ZAMI-87643 format. One record per residue (C-alpha): z, y, x; residue in three letters. Coordinates in steps of 0.05 Angstrom, whole numbers, padded with zeros to 5 digits, always signed. Layout:
ZYXAla
...
This chain:
+00000+00000+00000Met
-00020+00066+00030Asn
+00025+00128+00031Glu
-00013+00164-00024Ala
-00006+00106-00072Thr
+00068+00096-00058Ser
+00081+00170-00069Val
+00053+00168-00140Gln
+00106+00119-00161Lys
+00163+00163-00137Lys
+00198+00213-00179Lys
+00219+00283-00161Glu
+00292+00285-00139Val
+00335+00330-00182Ser
+00405+00350-00163Leu
+00417+00395-00223Asp
+00467+00353-00263Ser
+00515+00407-00287Met
+00505+00448-00225Pro
+00550+00504-00252Trp
+00613+00462-00256Phe
+00660+00473-00197His
+00722+00435-00219Gly
+00793+00460-00207Lys
+00786+00523-00166Ile
+00828+00587-00172Glu
+00803+00656-00192Arg
+00800+00685-00121Pro
+00759+00625-00097Lys
+00709+00633-00154Ser
+00700+00707-00136Glu
+00690+00688-00064Glu
+00636+00637-00083Leu
+00599+00684-00130Leu
+00563+00723-00076His
+00518+00761-00072Pro
+00536+00791-00140Arg
+00471+00782-00177Gln
+00476+00799-00251Asn
+00482+00734-00291Gly
+00502+00689-00233Leu
+00557+00644-00261Phe
+00601+00583-00254Leu
+00650+00545-00297Ile
+00717+00520-00270Arg
+00777+00484-00297Glu
+00833+00532-00317Ser
+00890+00528-00268Val
+00939+00565-00314Asn
+00919+00531-00379Phe
+00907+00456-00368Pro
+00853+00429-00414Gly
+00818+00496-00419Asp
+00763+00524-00375Tyr
+00741+00591-00347Thr
+00671+00621-00345Leu
+00663+00668-00286Ser
+00600+00711-00286Val
+00574+00769-00244Cys
+00556+00835-00275Phe
+00547+00904-00243Glu
+00577+00881-00176Asn
+00640+00853-00209Lys
+00661+00784-00232Val
+00682+00778-00305Glu
+00725+00718-00326His
+00724+00688-00396Tyr
+00774+00635-00419Arg
+00740+00576-00454Ile
+00788+00547-00505Tyr
+00787+00473-00522Tyr
+00805+00467-00595Arg
+00796+00406-00641Asn
+00748+00372-00593Asn
+00705+00435-00588Gln
+00697+00493-00540Phe
+00698+00567-00556Thr
+00704+00634-00520Ile
+00713+00682-00579Asp
+00736+00633-00633Glu
+00673+00649-00672Glu
+00621+00604-00640Gly
+00643+00531-00628Tyr
+00606+00480-00585Phe
+00612+00404-00579Asp
+00609+00407-00502Asn
+00604+00455-00444Leu
+00529+00442-00435Val
+00515+00468-00506Lys
+00561+00528-00493Leu
+00523+00545-00429Val
+00455+00537-00463Glu
+00477+00584-00519His
+00499+00640-00472Tyr
+00437+00630-00429Gln
+00395+00649-00490Asn
+00441+00702-00518Asp
+00497+00743-00486Ala
+00531+00743-00555Asp
+00589+00788-00535Gly
+00591+00770-00460Leu
+00576+00824-00408Cys
+00508+00790-00396Thr
+00467+00728-00409Asn
+00482+00670-00362Leu
+00420+00676-00317Leu
+00432+00633-00255Lys
+00482+00577-00242Pro
+00518+00577-00176Leu
+00503+00509-00147Gln
+00562+00464-00133Asn
+00543+00440-00063Lys
+00596+00385-00062Lys
+00572+00356-00128Lys
+00499+00358-00105Glu
+00517+00322-00040Phe
+00557+00267-00075Gln
+00499+00253-00123Gly
+00445+00258-00070Ala
+00447+00185-00046Asn
+00443+00158-00117Ile
+00386+00205-00134Gln
+00344+00187-00073Phe
+00353+00113-00086Lys
+00338+00115-00160Ser
+00276+00159-00150Cys
+00245+00112-00099Gly
+00253+00154-00036Trp
+00302+00111+00003Glu
+00278+00077+00066Ile
+00318+00022+00099Lys
+00333+00033+00173Leu
+00311-00038+00189Lys
+00241-00021+00164Asp
+00234+00036+00215Leu
+00213+00028+00287Leu
+00241+00087+00327Met
+00200+00113+00385Gly
+00206+00169+00436Glu
+00236+00238+00423Val
+00182+00288+00406Ile
+00223+00349+00389Gly
+00290+00381+00374Glu
+00306+00418+00310Gly
+00363+00460+00285Glu
+00399+00398+00259Phe
+00381+00344+00310Gly
+00327+00306+00346Val
+00258+00286+00320Val
+00230+00217+00340His
+00161+00188+00334Lys
+00164+00123+00296Gly
+00128+00070+00255Val
+00139+00054+00181Tyr
+00096+00001+00147Lys
+00042+00005+00201Asp
+00040+00081+00193Met
+00059+00131+00247His
+00115+00176+00223Val
+00162+00230+00249Ala
+00237+00216+00240Ile
+00284+00275+00238Lys
+00356+00253+00250Ser
+00417+00294+00230Leu
+00461+00305+00291Arg
+00525+00328+00256Asp
+00531+00300+00185Lys
+00591+00341+00165Asn
+00561+00407+00188Lys
+00492+00406+00156Ala
+00483+00346+00111Ala
+00477+00387+00047Gln
+00423+00432+00075Gln
+00388+00372+00105Phe
+00386+00337+00038Leu
+00365+00401+00003Glu
+00305+00403+00049Glu
+00289+00331+00031Ala
+00298+00342-00044Ser
+00253+00403-00042Leu
+00199+00363-00005Met
+00199+00310-00060Thr
+00174+00363-00109Ser
+00121+00394-00064Leu
+00056+00357-00047Arg
-00005+00390-00018His
-00057+00373+00036Pro
-00031+00431+00078Asn
+00044+00416+00072Leu
+00077+00363+00115Val
+00091+00304+00069Ser
+00158+00270+00061Leu
+00153+00194+00065Ile
+00226+00179+00050Gly
+00299+00186+00069Val
+00345+00139+00108Val
+00415+00144+00080Leu
+00480+00122+00113Gly
+00523+00147+00171Asp
+00463+00182+00201Thr
+00416+00215+00151Ile
+00342+00214+00171Arg
+00281+00248+00140Leu
+00217+00209+00150Val
+00154+00251+00146Thr
+00081+00242+00163Glu
+00066+00245+00238Tyr
+00029+00305+00264Met
-00001+00283+00330Gly
-00019+00351+00361Lys
+00050+00380+00350Gly
+00067+00451+00330Asn
+00013+00504+00328Leu
+00043+00553+00377Val
+00052+00502+00432Asp
-00018+00475+00418Tyr
-00049+00544+00423Leu
-00013+00560+00488Arg
-00029+00494+00521Ser
-00103+00491+00502Arg
-00119+00565+00505Gly
-00187+00599+00499Arg
-00223+00543+00536Asn
-00209+00491+00482His
-00190+00528+00418Val
-00253+00554+00385Thr
-00264+00610+00334Lys
-00276+00555+00283Ile
-00209+00523+00301Asp
-00174+00590+00292Gln
-00203+00605+00223Ile
-00189+00533+00202Asn
-00115+00538+00223Tyr
-00109+00605+00187Ala
-00142+00578+00123Thr
-00102+00513+00123Asp
-00037+00551+00130Thr
-00056+00601+00076Cys
-00075+00544+00030Ser
-00007+00511+00037Gly
+00028+00578+00026Met
-00014+00594-00035Ala
+00011+00528-00065Tyr
+00083+00547-00050Leu
+00071+00616-00079Glu
+00045+00584-00143Gly
+00110+00543-00147Lys
+00153+00605-00136Asn
+00180+00575-00072Val
+00192+00620-00012Val
+00188+00591+00058His
+00227+00647+00093Arg
+00212+00622+00164Asp
+00136+00621+00167Leu
+00112+00623+00240Ala
+00064+00584+00284Ala
+00123+00542+00309Arg
+00133+00517+00238Asn
+00060+00497+00228Val
+00041+00427+00253Leu
-00028+00401+00270Val
-00049+00328+00260Asn
-00098+00287+00301Asp
-00155+00308+00256Gln
-00141+00382+00270Gly
-00112+00398+00201Thr
-00055+00448+00201Ala
+00004+00438+00154Lys
+00064+00481+00139Val
+00130+00448+00157Ser
+00204+00460+00163Asp
+00228+00474+00093Phe
+00300+00478+00117Gly
+00304+00550+00095Leu
+00257+00547+00036Ala
+00286+00567-00032Arg
+00263+00589-00099His
+00240+00661-00108Glu
+00291+00716-00093Asp
+00341+00671-00059Tyr
+00385+00712-00012Ser
+00396+00688+00059Gln
+00465+00701+00088Glu
+00451+00669+00156Ser
+00447+00713+00218Asp
+00393+00667+00246Lys
+00336+00709+00221Ile
+00273+00710+00264Pro
+00267+00785+00269Ile
+00196+00789+00297Lys
+00168+00749+00238Trp
+00211+00777+00182Thr
+00190+00832+00134Ala
+00229+00898+00137Pro
+00257+00892+00067Glu
+00281+00821+00082Ala
+00316+00845+00145Leu
+00348+00902+00107Lys
+00366+00871+00040Glu
+00364+00797+00059Lys
+00322+00783-00003Ile
+00262+00739+00010Phe
+00201+00733-00034Thr
+00129+00709-00028Ser
+00112+00780-00006Lys
+00159+00774+00053Ser
+00125+00707+00068Asp
+00059+00745+00067Met
+00085+00793+00121Trp
+00104+00732+00163Ser
+00035+00703+00152Phe
+00005+00766+00183Gly
+00048+00754+00245Ile
+00025+00682+00245Leu
-00048+00705+00243Leu
-00034+00748+00303Trp
-00005+00687+00339Glu
-00067+00646+00324Ile
-00115+00699+00350Tyr
-00073+00715+00411Ser
-00070+00641+00429Phe
+00005+00635+00418Gly
+00032+00699+00449Arg
+00100+00724+00428Val
+00092+00780+00376Pro
+00109+00852+00395Tyr
+00100+00842+00469Pro
+00139+00891+00512Arg
+00183+00912+00452Ile
+00255+00885+00455Pro
+00276+00846+00394Val
+00331+00895+00376Lys
+00280+00952+00372Asp
+00226+00917+00330Val
+00254+00936+00262Lys
+00260+01010+00281Met
+00188+01013+00307His
+00160+00977+00246Val
+00196+01023+00197Glu
+00168+01083+00234Arg
+00098+01057+00223Gly
+00082+01018+00286Tyr
+00036+00959+00278Arg
+00011+00912+00331Met
-00059+00922+00357Glu
-00111+00868+00345Ala
-00110+00812+00396Pro
-00168+00810+00446Glu
-00233+00785+00413Ala
-00199+00781+00344Cys
-00251+00789+00289Pro
-00248+00857+00253Lys
-00241+00823+00184Asp
-00181+00783+00208Ile
-00146+00844+00235Tyr
-00157+00880+00169Glu
-00122+00823+00134Ile
-00064+00829+00183Met
-00057+00903+00167Leu
-00058+00888+00093Glu
+00000+00838+00102Thr
+00040+00890+00140Trp
+00043+00943+00085Lys
+00113+00971+00083Leu
+00118+00965+00007Lys
+00119+00891-00013Pro
+00079+00901-00077Asn
+00021+00931-00037Glu
+00013+00866+00003Arg
-00039+00816-00023Pro
-00021+00749-00053Ser
-00036+00685-00014Phe
-00087+00667-00067Glu
-00126+00732-00053Val
-00122+00723+00023Val
-00144+00651+00016Leu
-00209+00672-00018Lys
-00223+00720+00039Lys
-00209+00667+00091Leu
-00254+00616+00056His
-00310+00667+00058Lys
-00298+00680+00132Leu
-00293+00606+00145Gln
-00362+00594+00117Ser
-00393+00646+00164Thr
-00355+00630+00228Thr
-00395+00596+00283Val
């Protein structure tokens, strides 16, 4: 059975079973968790002061409002006017109608502990589990944020195996990456084959024989990488990103280092470790400044438009054969220069049409940048005329 056939029989992994329920936590802890204070972000917790009751905590106008949920005669109520058979129905009601609350319930705060506990069961039941005995581990081919990446073989197919180094530190984010990958399938996204569960969690993905794009560009250089190769890498990457854009998924770390190339020369977007649904805020300090849009650096809110800015930097990498962006400008000064209007010059021998796309992606106002779908059409046209 080939990989494409086996994938069709698998189901998308969902970790959303009552994601808003956080158990017995106290008021200060709930306020600590509800950050950033997006209007409508909410959780439900067991009442510490009133056993048997619950509390709804919801963000509104940079504050957290708390509503006691009374349990009366096997039903739940907040205002003793509307009664609900269970908490799920109560949440659904207030998602559709504020009905006296400060706001509708717009976004559940995910209970990471609950997701992690359910993850193993979900991956098994949805057909994504791979037994360690069925994997042949080969040499180390890379190191990631979480651990090492090995080349391997699974069912006569070459694969890459990403092993989690410190389970306690990063297991949840590691499994979130895997669960996201189960829902995303496109010829220009690196495909998940399966997950090895146990003491060491491993993600098994398709093997990309030529490695990451930036190293490939640097090692091959102008003598081996042709103009056709360059436009193909740009188009492949844009195609994968247009798919993500259509799914309202934001990559947030798009760069040539996170694009892989297979033995046939196809480029595929990888490393969904940071990817989240639209408008997810990143609190981490590990932001790649030279690739990140000004508004994302300032507000820490990432969208498809900030991905588009990063795509412009990636285009510059492709046409400079893997040079580091903003040469001669210290990292700490990049944001200041960009906000003052500085934009990188076109790389040597870069086609005029490509540089014009770069400048479009680097518009200071996000809504003035093009969509990936629009850029993809331009790249397809350039691809057809490149010799």
